[in-house]
Phi, psi and omega in degrees: 000320179304317180298316179301315180296317179296315180297322177293321176297319180295316180300313183293319179294320180295321179293320180294317177298319178295315180294324179296330178241058185299339179299318176298320176298316178298323180294334175291315181287313183258073185276171181233052176297154180060030186301326182296328178277316180301314182296313181299307183282337170296314179297316178301327184255011178052052177238146177290122183296329179297325176292325179292320175296322176294322176294314179300317181303311179295317185288314189220359187048039176070019172270105185290351177255012182297144176222131180275173178286354176259359179090007174293141188228153174079187187306315182261010172048065178269138173284149181308311185296315175301310184291327176295319177296317177294321178297315181297319179296326182265004184056047181255128176300127184239125172227108190333279188294318181297322178288312189285337177269353177276113185310311180299313183292319182296316178293318180298314180295319180299317181292316179297320178297310179302316177298323178293322176294320182297314179298314184291322186263342178071017182200134185292323180292319177294322180295324177292320177301312180295329180297327180265318186263342183103147184289324178298313180298315180296317176303318179295317178304317180296309180300322183274358178079018183285316175230157181270149182290347178271358177075013188277354184227056183296341178295345179270000179301122186282338179274121185302314180307310183290323176304309183288324177302310181295320177296320178297316180295314181293323176294314181295328179295321178292322177295314177304315182297318180297315186285320193250355180268000000 
């Protein structure tokens, strides 16, 4: 009986210690793996690295071997066609799996792709929507008045998956800002 009480006390004390320092617990959940690449390429492309961590968390949860049911690969879940186009534009040697499973290359291509969407669309929220649904789809939604070009009405995103995706990234981005700013 004494051993059970001691074990329970240790568990309770451990939980109290964890909760007392919840920022450390949050840093375990909202990690910054591959920071050397995220920081480097975010700076080069004038993108907030905390937003990129939120995108990577949503896309792959930092699993560099992740593959989606649509064939998107790696940390930033790039489709072969998209990654190949960005690589070609940047004069980067591209070999599908070798490139997309390489953390540095995947992050570099993903950030360059996101930055190009942001430049084309002029808004970071709309760029997040396009990262998931595609720029053609987003342009159509804006032209049809389904969503606003300023990203102020994300609740109107018609694709449920994209709607939830954007909300998750924006929520996680705020958490990353709270933890690391």
